[in-house]
Backbone as a ProteinNet text record, in pm:
[ID]
protein_1_A
[PRIMARY]
MNPYMLLDGVHVALALVFQILWLVILAQVIMSWLVNFNVLNLRQPMVYKIWDLLNRILEPIYAPIRKVLPSFQGVDFTPMVVIIAMIFLQRLLGL
[TERTIARY]
8550.4	8410.5	8436.7	8353.4	8345.4	8273.8	8335.2	8280.6	8148.4	8133.5	8014.9	7891.1	7921.8	7811	7752.8	7846.3	7805.4	7727.5	7761.3	7692.2	7549.8	7545.3	7424.3	7313.3	7380.4	7291.3	7229.2	7305.7	7273.9	7164.1	7191.4	7098.8	6965.9	6957.9	6841.6	6769.4	6841.7	6784.1	6724.9	6786.4	6733.6	6605.2	6609.1	6487.7	6373.7	6405	6298.7	6233.7	6330.8	6295.4	6199.7	6226.1	6155.6	6023.9	6008.3	5878.6	5802.8	5855.6	5765.7	5713	5819.6	5777.3	5666.1	5669	5564.8	5430.9	5426.9	5315.2	5254.2	5342.7	5289.7	5222.4	5302.4	5234	5113.8	5107	4955	4854.3	4890.8	4801.5	4741.4	4838	4808.3	4703.7	4743	4667.7	4516.2	4514.7	4379.1	4302.4	4374.9	4300.1	4252.9	4325.6	4293.9	4170.1	4163.8	4049.4	3916.2	3934.8	3834.3	3795.6	3868.9	3825.9	3770.7	3798	3754.1	3606.1	3587.5	3459.6	3368.6	3413.1	3335.2	3300.1	3396.8	3390.8	3436.3	3547.7	3622.1	3600.1	3594.2	3564.7	3695.7	3759.8	3872.9	3847.4	3710.8	3679.5	3687.9	3682.5	3712.1	3851.8	3873.3	4009.5	4103	4065.3	4163.1	4199	4101.6	4112.8	4219.4	4200.6	4283.6	4425.2	4440.7	4569.8	4656.8	4571.7	4650.8	4682	4593.2	4616.8	4722.4	4717.5	4833.6	4969.1	4982.3	5096.2	5154.4	5053.5	5101.8	5152.8	5098.3	5132.6	5259.7	5275.9	5417.7	5527.7	5491	5588.4	5639.7	5531.5	5551.9	5581	5535.1	5560.2	5704.8	5798	5948.8	5986	5921.9	5954.6	5872.8	5743.8	5661.9	5683.2	5740.8	5765.5	5845.7	5968.4	6055.8	5986.3	5919.5	5854.3	5731.3	5651	5549.4	5594.3	5715.1	5780.9	5797.4	5830.2	5869.6	5746.7	5662.4	5545.9	5433.9	5381.9	5276	5146.6	5061.2	4907.6	4830.2	4754	4660.5	4533.8	4457.6	4330	4298.7	4367.5	4313.7	4368	4426.4	4488.8	4623.6	4667.4	4810.2	4865	4970.9	5053.2	5184.7	5183.7	5314	5353.5	5239.4	5274	5321.3	5250.4	5306.6	5445.3	5474.4	5613.2	5707.3	5677.8	5767.1	5767.6	5653.2	5656.8	5750.5	5739.3	5824.5	5958.1	6005.1	6134.3	6179.4	6114.9	6145.1	6173.1	6084.8	6107.1	6241.4	6270.9	6385.7	6502.6	6500.5	6614.9	6630.3	6522.8	6540.7	6607.3	6557.6	6637.9	6770.5	6790.2	6943.5	7042.7	6970.4	7048.8	7054.7	6966	6958.1	6886.9	6788	6708.7	6593.7
6944	6959	6951.1	6875	6872.6	7008.4	7064.5	7191.3	7168.3	7052	7014.7	7011.2	6969.3	6960.6	7111.2	7202.4	7354.3	7394.5	7354.3	7401.2	7323.7	7202.8	7137.5	7191.8	7247.5	7312.1	7447.6	7516.2	7637.1	7609	7501.2	7456.7	7427.2	7356.2	7322.1	7440.1	7528.9	7658.2	7742.3	7764.5	7824.8	7773.1	7649.5	7564.5	7586	7587.9	7614.8	7761.6	7853.6	7986.7	8015.7	7952.4	7967	7892.4	7778.4	7712.7	7802	7847.7	7938.3	8064.5	8127.3	8252.2	8206	8103.9	8040.2	8043.1	7982.5	7966.6	8105.5	8194.1	8333.4	8394.2	8392.6	8439.4	8400.3	8267.3	8196.1	8239.8	8245.4	8293.9	8416.1	8510.8	8655.4	8675.1	8591.1	8598.7	8546.9	8436.2	8375.6	8469.5	8524.3	8621.8	8759.5	8787.7	8896.9	8884.7	8761.6	8718.5	8714.4	8672.2	8644.9	8773	8871.6	9013.7	9075.9	9075	9143.5	9086.5	8972	8898.1	8900.1	8983.3	8994.4	8878.1	8778.3	8656.6	8679.1	8762.5	8812.9	8965.2	9010.5	9162.3	9197.2	9307.9	9343.6	9436.1	9455.8	9521.4	9432.8	9292.4	9196.4	9196.9	9202.2	9224.9	9124.7	9003.4	8884.9	8880.5	8904.2	8907.4	9027.8	9144	9255.9	9228.9	9160.7	9133.5	9039.3	8933.9	8851.2	8919.1	8989.4	9076.4	9159.7	9234.6	9337.8	9251.2	9140.8	9060.9	9023.2	8961.1	8918.9	9026.4	9140.5	9280.1	9318	9323.7	9374.8	9263.3	9131.8	9040.2	9072.9	9070.3	9080.9	9215.3	9322.9	9462.9	9488.5	9460.1	9478.5	9401.6	9291	9213.9	9281.5	9308.5	9349.7	9508	9592	9741.2	9763.8	9712.2	9746.7	9681.5	9575.4	9512.3	9624.5	9659.2	9751.2	9881.4	9924	10049	10022	9911.4	9875.6	9835.5	9758.2	9697.2	9788.8	9810.8	9907.3	9855	9954.9	9915.5	9844.6	9753	9675.7	9702.9	9804.2	9841.3	9764.8	9756.9	9712.1	9581.8	9499	9385.2	9375.9	9312.7	9326.9	9189.5	9196.3	9085.5	9084.8	9143.5	9150.1	9001.3	8945	8805.5	8708.2	8714.7	8621.6	8650.7	8777.9	8801.9	8751.3	8752.8	8726.5	8565.2	8504.7	8364.1	8296.7	8377.7	8330.3	8351.1	8480.7	8496	8378.9	8361.8	8262.2	8114.1	8080.6	7945	7967.5	8072.6	8086.2	8087.8	8138.7	8155.6	7992.2	7919.3	7794.8	7703	7718.7	7642.6	7685.6	7814.4	7868.4	7802.2	7805.9	7758.4	7604.5	7539	7398.3	7346.5	7426.9	7379.8	7284.3
19689.2	19638.1	19485.5	19426.4	19287.8	19218.6	19126	19074.2	18997.8	18953.6	18876	18972.2	19099.3	19196.4	19210.2	19210.4	19233.6	19108.5	18996.9	18882.6	18862.7	18910.2	18905.9	19005.1	19119.7	19235.2	19170.5	19078.6	19031.8	18924.7	18843.2	18751.4	18803.3	18909.2	18972.6	19034.1	19083.1	19151.9	19048.4	18934.2	18810.4	18761.2	18744.7	18707.6	18789.8	18920.4	19021.5	19003.6	18992.4	18981.9	18857.8	18751.6	18641.5	18667.2	18725.1	18745.9	18831.9	18939.6	19029.9	18954.3	18871.2	18796.3	18694.9	18630.6	18526.5	18623.4	18738.2	18829.6	18856	18896.5	18956.8	18841.7	18711.4	18585.5	18570.2	18552	18528.2	18631.7	18760.9	18853	18831.6	18807.8	18786.3	18648.5	18552.5	18415.9	18451.2	18508.3	18534.5	18633.8	18734.4	18823.6	18751.4	18661.3	18564.7	18497.4	18431.4	18382.2	18452.3	18582.1	18671.7	18712.5	18747.4	18768.9	18664.9	18552.1	18442.5	18392.4	18424.7	18407.8	18531.7	18638.4	18750.7	18834.1	18812.1	18900	19042.1	19042.9	19161.6	19167.8	19309.8	19322.2	19400.7	19333.1	19404.3	19535.7	19574.3	19680.7	19806.8	19797.1	19868.4	19944.6	20062.2	20117.2	20077	20090.1	20050	19907.1	19817.4	19671.8	19637.2	19693.2	19678.2	19715	19833.9	19881.6	19787.1	19739.7	19651.9	19526.8	19471.2	19345.3	19356.3	19464.3	19486.4	19504.8	19572.9	19573.4	19444.6	19367.9	19218.8	19153.3	19152.5	19081.7	19136.7	19262.6	19304.1	19275	19262.5	19222.1	19062.8	18986	18840.6	18775.4	18838.3	18782	18748.3	18826.7	18789.2	18665.4	18632.9	18507.9	18391.7	18425.1	18316.1	18269.7	18353.9	18317.5	18213.5	18198.5	18087.6	17951.5	17961.2	17843.3	17801.2	17884.7	17863.6	17808	17839.5	17778.4	17614.7	17579.9	17440	17357.6	17430.3	17349.4	17340.9	17218.2	17203.3	17260.2	17280.8	17331.7	17234	17267.8	17168.5	17221.6	17235.3	17266.7	17393.1	17492	17622.5	17648.4	17551.9	17558.3	17610.5	17709.6	17766.2	17723.8	17620.9	17573.7	17661	17760.8	17833.6	17893.4	17959.5	18014.5	17907.8	17793.7	17685.4	17641.4	17625.6	17583	17689.8	17831.1	17930.6	17933.9	17910.5	17907.7	17782.9	17662.4	17550.6	17582.3	17631.7	17672.7	17782.2	17873.5	17984.6	17903.6	17807.3	17739.7	17650	17582.9	17521.6	17608.2	17734.2	17820.1	17868.8	17898.1	17948.1	17849.5	17713.9	17607	17589	17590.8	17593.7	17699.3	17832.1	17954.3	17966	17881.9	17893.8	18005.4	18065.2	18188.2	18136.6
[MASK]
+++++++++++++++++++++++++++++++++++++++++++++++++++++++++++++++++++++++++++++++++++++++++++++++

């Protein structure tokens, strides 16, 4: 087995993980806007389940950043920091 094939597989898997994480963050951000502007109601069971799922996926990533990042009068910049960090990591890893 060629060792470069294994590295290529890891490279493809990491790129896929970054793409999925990007889409999950984007979905959570858009949903938070829709909830804040009363387009979506968290009292609806399906909306709440999706919101809860997105938050459970992203909170382990967001929590350490929120500890360091100061509060900005109700505006959460954590997703933007995560996206910038993801772009930096992708460039560093050559994805």
